[in-house]
BAPA-390624 format. One record per residue (C-alpha): x, y, z. Coordinates in steps of 0.02 Angstrom, whole numbers, padded with zeros to 5 digits, always signed. Layout:
N
XYZ...
//
This chain:
616
-02781-01508+00067-02647-01662+00116-02684-01841+00083-02750-01921+00244-02713-02111+00319-02874-02218+00309-03004-02172+00413-03008-02345+00513-02914-02323+00693-02773-02448+00686-02815-02518+00865-02648-02448+00927-02737-02294+01022-02763-02409+01190-02906-02306+01239-03018-02392+01365-03158-02349+01493-03096-02260+01621-03126-02295+01794-03266-02182+01907-03191-02022+01973-03155-02041+02156-03267-01883+02189-03411-01947+02145-03460-02044+02309-03539-02175+02226-03519-02301+02374-03731-02359+02350-03673-02432+02190-03513-02516+02234-03646-02657+02322-03601-02813+02239-03798-02838+02203-03804-02686+02112-03659-02717+02020-03745-02895+01972-03914-02822+01925-03839-02662+01841-03743-02775+01698-03922-02832+01685-04005-02654+01645-04037-02577+01497-03870-02456+01469-03880-02291+01384-03749-02272+01248-03635-02191+01235-03590-02156+01425-03426-02119+01513-03251-02128+01409-03273-02247+01258-03131-02330+01173-03080-02209+01009-03136-02304+00876-03339-02317+00950-03315-02132+00948-03281-02097+00787-03385-02096+00631-03360-02108+00431-03455-01953+00334-03571-01988+00216-03507-01971+00057-03657-01904-00034-03667-01762+00069-03496-01702+00044-03491-01500-00022-03666-01471-00003-03720-01313+00110-03758-01348+00290-03929-01309+00290-03955-01439+00148-03836-01563+00244-03951-01534+00407-04110-01554+00326-04044-01735+00257-04025-01770+00440-04194-01744+00494-04172-01559+00573-04331-01455+00516-04321-01357+00375-04440-01208+00443-04337-01188+00594-04168-01190+00484-04235-01042+00370-04272-00940+00548-04089-00976+00592-04029-00903+00433-04118-00751+00448-04077-00712+00636-03891-00760+00596-03893-00624+00459-03961-00513+00558-03837-00530+00720-03703-00566+00607-03672-00731+00680-03609-00898+00604-03744-01017+00554-03697-01141+00651-03676-01064+00800-03850-00953+00765-03914-01142+00750-03862-01207+00921-03909-01046+01016-04080-01056+00949-04092-01238+00997-04136-01293+00808-04016-01429+00818-03893-01489+00963-03701-01442+00943-03668-01621+00919-03799-01623+00775-03714-01486+00693-03531-01556+00725-03584-01722+00626-03668-01592+00487-03501-01501+00471-03405-01654+00468-03516-01752+00335-03515-01571+00218-03310-01572+00230-03287-01763+00209-03211-01782+00386-03240-01886+00525-03353-01852+00660-03286-01873+00847-03391-01892+00987-03237-01781+01101-03364-01789+01243-03334-01972+01273-03144-02002+01234-03008-01949+01327-02866-01874+01235-02696-01976+01244-02579-01851+01378-02438-01921+01269-02490-01799+01117-02574-01652+01217-02404-01574+01212-02375-01588+01026-02489-01432+00999-02454-01271+01120-02600-01224+01225-02595-01054+01119-02615-01112+00963-02736-01255+01022-02846-01117+01072-02808-01003+00893-02860-01162+00798-02991-01220+00906-02901-01371+00886-02867-01527+01032-02726-01663+00990-02812-01834+01017-02703-01981+00981-02588-02041+00870-02657-02156+00747-02508-02233+00629-02395-02094+00576-02553-01949+00571-02599-01854+00724-02780-01870+00755-02832-01691+00809-03021-01633+00846-03075-01460+00774-03217-01370+00795-03237-01264+00628-03152-01362+00477-03202-01215+00355-03031-01154+00378-02948-01231+00214-02785-01217+00287-02815-01248+00443-02740-01439+00414-02578-01378+00333-02552-01257+00467-02575-01382+00602-02476-01502+00499-02325-01362+00521-02343-01332+00708-02364-01518+00754-02214-01577+00619-02302-01709+00545-02444-01769+00469-02622-01743+00521-02800-01820+00523-02950-01706+00552-03100-01740+00641-03240-01625+00675-03297-01627+00853-03441-01510+00933-03383-01353+00986-03424-01359+01160-03319-01511+01198-03181-01451+01111-03190-01279+01214-03190-01401+01375-03055-01493+01322-02957-01342+01280-03010-01273+01461-02942-01417+01537-02778-01426+01451-02613-01353+01547-02656-01170+01540-02653-01147+01743-02488-01247+01733-02411-01152+01590-02461-00990+01699-02384-01059+01860-02195-01112+01762-02191-00928+01669-02209-00857+01837-02073-00970+01939-01913-00887+01916-01766-00988+01855-01654-00953+02017-01793-00930+02174-01741-00944+02356-01889-00885+02476-01822-00895+02656-01936-00932+02809-02010-00750+02867-01958-00659+02702-02093-00499+02701-02238-00506+02565-02193-00434+02400-02298-00291+02351-02347-00301+02190-02449-00139+02175-02321-00036+02056-02277-00191+01966-02287-00217+01777-02461-00270+01695-02389-00404+01634-02302-00477+01779-02305-00656+01784-02375-00679+01956-02516-00563+01896-02538-00670+01758-02553-00805+01854-02701-00742+01988-02782-00681+01818-02768-00875+01752-02834-00937+01902-02993-00843+01905-03010-00850+01725-03009-01040+01741-03113-01036+01894-03265-00944+01796-03254-01060+01645-03265-01216+01759-03414-01145+01841-03318-01122+02018-03415-01058+02151-03250-01031+02270-03062-01025+02257-02978-01106+02395-02779-01047+02408-02703-01168+02559-02525-01133+02600-02430-01301+02636-02246-01338+02685-02172-01338+02510-02310-01230+02425-02496-01175+02403-02602-01304+02354-02764-01216+02218-02931-01300+02224-03100-01253+02163-03262-01299+02243-03375-01336+02088-03568-01406+02120-03509-01383+02304-03351-01507+02287-03169-01448+02308-03061-01514+02175-02888-01514+02158-02836-01375+02027-02633-01342+02032-02490-01330+02157-02395-01170+02160-02197-01170+02208-02171-01091+02374-02065-00938+02277-02232-00874+02204-02335-00892+02359-02290-00708+02442-02307-00637+02277-02471-00714+02258-02553-00690+02428-02493-00508+02394-02578-00488+02227-02750-00559+02291-02737-00450+02450-02694-00292+02316-02835-00328+02236-02971-00345+02398-02891-00186+02455-02823-00260+02608-02674-00236+02708-02522-00328+02653-02411-00293+02792-02550-00388+02905-02514-00578+02922-02556-00611+03099-02761-00581+03092-02896-00633+02974-02968-00493+02850-03093-00476+02727-03113-00376+02560-03218-00371+02407-03186-00326+02232-03268-00300+02063-03178-00375+01907-03207-00397+01724-03145-00577+01675-03159-00657+01495-03287-00511+01459-03384-00561+01604-03406-00445+01774-03383-00545+01920-03372-00487+02106-03255-00574+02234-03260-00589+02425-03097-00628+02468-03056-00698+02657-02874-00711+02737-02847-00826+02873-02674-00875+02956-02608-01030+02965-02454-01126+03026-02382-01117+02858-02450-00948+02804-02591-00841+02769-02726-00955+02651-02844-00851+02556-03016-00917+02505-03129-00828+02342-03303-00822+02330-03342-00797+02153-03515-00711+02124-03554-00692+01946-03671-00560+01902-03714-00635+01725-03805-00770+01829-03929-00656+01897-04065-00705+02026-04131-00883+02020-04309-00872+02002-04432-00978+02088-04468-01102+01923-04275-01142+01934-04268-01192+02104-04309-01359+02080-04456-01359+02214-04587-01506+02166-04750-01421+02121-04846-01440+02291-04696-01389+02392-04687-01242+02283-04868-01195+02312-04855-01209+02499-04688-01106+02496-04758-00988+02393-04922-00957+02489-04831-00924+02647-04727-00780+02578-04882-00702+02493-04957-00670+02661-04956-00479+02718-04878-00526+02882-04786-00682+02972-04625-00753+02954-04552-00875+02815-04379-00960+02869-04248-01057+02767-04150-01192+02858-04012-01273+02809-03815-01297+02822-03696-01177+02752-03703-01185+02556-03871-01248+02555-03952-01115+02446-04044-01050+02582-04027-00859+02509-04045-00920+02345-04215-00986+02395-04263-00788+02496-04194-00709+02334-04322-00813+02245-04455-00757+02350-04402-00573+02352-04407-00566+02161-04572-00613+02153-04618-00505+02299-04517-00340+02218-04657-00247+02169-04690-00050+02160-04826-00064+02295-04711-00164+02443-04553-00088+02515-04442-00204+02541-04286-00187+02657-04140-00324+02688-04014-00336+02805-03871-00459+02745-03687-00503+02786-03631-00486+02647-03746-00410+02508-03730-00560+02381-03851-00525+02249-03906-00339+02209-04095-00336+02168-04148-00159+02094-04298-00093+02205-04256-00180+02365-04148-00058+02489-04016-00190+02540-03916-00159+02697-03731-00238+02743-03682-00289+02914-03520-00179+02965-03458-00251+03127-03327-00118+03120-03456+00040+03134-03566-00069+03261-03705-00115+03115-03762-00277+03172-03922-00397+03134-04019-00361+03298-03977-00142+03293-03996-00143+03095-04164-00217+03109-04216-00102+03255-04184+00032+03132-04263-00051+02974-04435-00074+03066-04434+00129+03099-04414+00145+02890-04597+00086+02854-04554-00086+02778-04662-00205+02712-04559-00347+02682-04396-00360+02790-04254-00501+02754-04147-00527+02881-03985-00630+02808-03971-00758+02951-04030-00769+03134-03875-00769+03246-03940-00750+03412-04073-00718+03540-04095-00521+03504-04102-00540+03326-04227-00685+03358-04328-00592+03471-04344-00429+03348-04362-00536+03177-04517-00629+03279-04611-00476+03325-04585-00395+03188-04692-00529+03103-04828-00521+03227-04850-00332+03199-04887-00331+02998-04719-00342+02929-04678-00510+02814-04518-00578+02868-04407-00688+02767-04248-00757+02866-04128-00905+02864-04086-01015+03023-03954-01148+03018-04032-01314+03075-04028-01490+03010-04204-01478+02964-04383-01379+02978-04449-01449+03111-04307-01410+03221-04305-01227+03189-04448-01227+03306-04350-01286+03451-04197-01184+03399-04297-01024+03406-04357-01095+03587-04186-01122+03637-04135-00940+03605-04267-00862+03712-04408-00831+03612-04575-00868+03709-04672-01032+03647-04829-00915+03611-04728-00786+03503-04652-00925+03400-04817-01013+03371-04911-00858+03315-04758-00783+03226-04691-00921+03106-04821-00970+02952-04669-01081+02856-04500-01172+02868-04408-01237+02707-04260-01365+02745-04160-01384+02615-03990-01458+02529-03900-01437+02359-03872-01591+02274-03773-01636+02112-03861-01658+01959-03800-01819+01848-03729-01754+01667-03855-01781+01542-03705-01846+01433-03637-01982+01522-03781-02029+01649-03787-02227+01643-03955-02318+01711-03936-02438+01825-04070-02561+01936-04033-02535+02127-04107-02684+02235-04230-02622+02363-04136-02700+02516-03993-02591+02455-04113-02433+02444-04197-02470+02622-04013-02500+02689-03980-02329+02648-04134-02236+02726-04253-02227+02597-04415-02301+02588-04478-02406+02427-04581-02552+02385-04465-02645+02258-04317-02614+02139-04262-02441+02080-04218-02388+01912-04115-02246+01914-03957-02171+01851-03774-02165+01920-03618-02044+01869-03504-02081+01746-03397-01937+01683-03385-01850+01532-03264-01707+01440-03432-01601+01467-03437-01620+01653-03263-01617+01684-03254-01811+01698-03351-01793+01871-03517-01865+01804-03610-01722+01884-03646-01543+01799-03743-01431+01904-03861-01423+02059-04025-01471+02093-04114-01414+02270-04184-01538+02391-04339-01470+02492-04439-01512+02646-04579-01371+02663-04670-01371+02838-04828-01262+02869-04867-01213+03033-05060-01254+03061-05152-01250+03212-05121-01411+03283-04942-01374+03265-04965-01211+03352-05030-01302+03490-04880-01406+03516-04765-01264+03500-04846-01191+03652-04824-01341+03759-04650-01360+03706-04662-01517+03626-04524-01625+03557-04456-01630+03374-04528-01797+03365-04703-01744+03397-04698-01602+03284-04607-01687+03127-04745-01808+03153-04871-01675+03152-04809-01610+02990-04771-01761+02893-04979-01789+02929-05004-01618+02861-04911-01647+02699-04741-01603+02716-04626-01711+02615-04459-01745+02702-04291-01698+02637-04239-01881+02574-04414-01923+02502-04406-01764+02396-04230-01834+02362-04293-01992+02315-04410-01909+02183-04262-01825+02091-04184-01997+02087-04322-02082+01999-04329-01935+01878-04148-01953+01832-04087-01782+01897-03986-01854+02007-03908-02006+02094-03949-02107+02268-03761-02104+02308-03772-01905+02299-03932-01884+02383-03860-02017+02525-03718-01885+02536-03796-01724+02549-03943-01761+02676-03839-01876+02803-03952-01905+02926-04083-01791+02899
//
């Protein structure tokens, strides 16, 4: 291996702490009093992006050349667990470092530090360093993925490159040849290298490859039918690249929005839209056609909305895509909903309910009859909660039938019916038919009208357990919504056992969250009742969370049990305020209260709870 320059950075990289991402929504923490007290609060290190010299760690010379297992033991990892990992790696044909991480014997960062020691290389905390954009182009995207290497910065004459696997003795020579200059290797955690590789210009490269050198698209040009196109057609590659990157970044939806001079591509990640790329106008007709062909839609119909569904294998994962097209001023927009089969159905344990709320919810749907409702806006996780309940109810002695629009998750042993407006199969008439099929448990995807509400309530009173969703802001409002639909108060009072209102809040990235002390007056100003200052965490941003400060989501819940006192209020058509007071007195925790508990636990931020709960 060629000699390397001095290990210490020369200070020329110019890396500084990056300002917060614009989409974190940390309005609460912008308060000057908060900023003043945040400076006094203890801070977890490292957080966010840090100067390069702080992210580089020199190896321990005494560990150079020793086996990985010995290096890990010297670094404090349990010897017995490492022995078990060695056996597992041999049985499953895995690399030892991957087996150690998969079995959680050591973290990916610990393994990276051990590999760095073993090979006499620096360790780079890549999660908290932003690569210099000026050097990223020195290594092509394909070569970067092949070698699992990311250019970081120019340090003197040498190019600092982060690698995940330094065991290849020729990797330095290969990278020097590809970058046409000396390189200095540093070892980083494999997941951090892959996260940076995913964020490199793969999508932009696909757009460039798909753009013809001389392309003129006239207004009103016919859509390009690529049904018979070659498999390696650039536009097909572009679509495949967009979908693969959406899967990598855990997107739930992909939005293709036409504009005057092209098409904007955005991913919805953890409930927030993030712009990804802009497709040139020359590619838009072919791109829309390709998406329509995949979803088996009419490519010649551009004036009416269409919807379809397709199952694909993307990077070895089976995913279902729901496609919706909408005509707009600048052309057709397309939205793809991604349903990853590998994720499966979330269980009750993973919903994020507090123990007491979960017990109340579980008792309600374990009853032989009655109705349990999940309420909240679109995308708040209502169906996920009901699927978790169905998973628990799905035993051989129960006949479970669902009617949904659409069927988002397929459950073994459950009869799932798809609403089909073309054939006249709606929620109301589908529910009537289901009643004749001897069900024990019925799930109605959504109560949208008076007829569906009436049948669902009557079903709950005739010996069936009914689960359904309703669009209301909180749990008490669900009662008045049913009354407004025309269901008699005595029927609602007798049928409804439990109403769960919920929201989904983004969870803080555990790698970069930062502790902050929030003054009581600021917390109260945002609608939270506290007795004193609050110690919480704020979002920062790093490679592992895509520089947003958040990774994943957690549910916020309020669980309202309909007791005898409340039934009397419902019959009397009491106001929402009266019902709410009785529900709180009966143990209901409001959405914001549940959110504050998750803030205090460090799961999410106060700003995020404020964003998703609004006036709830």
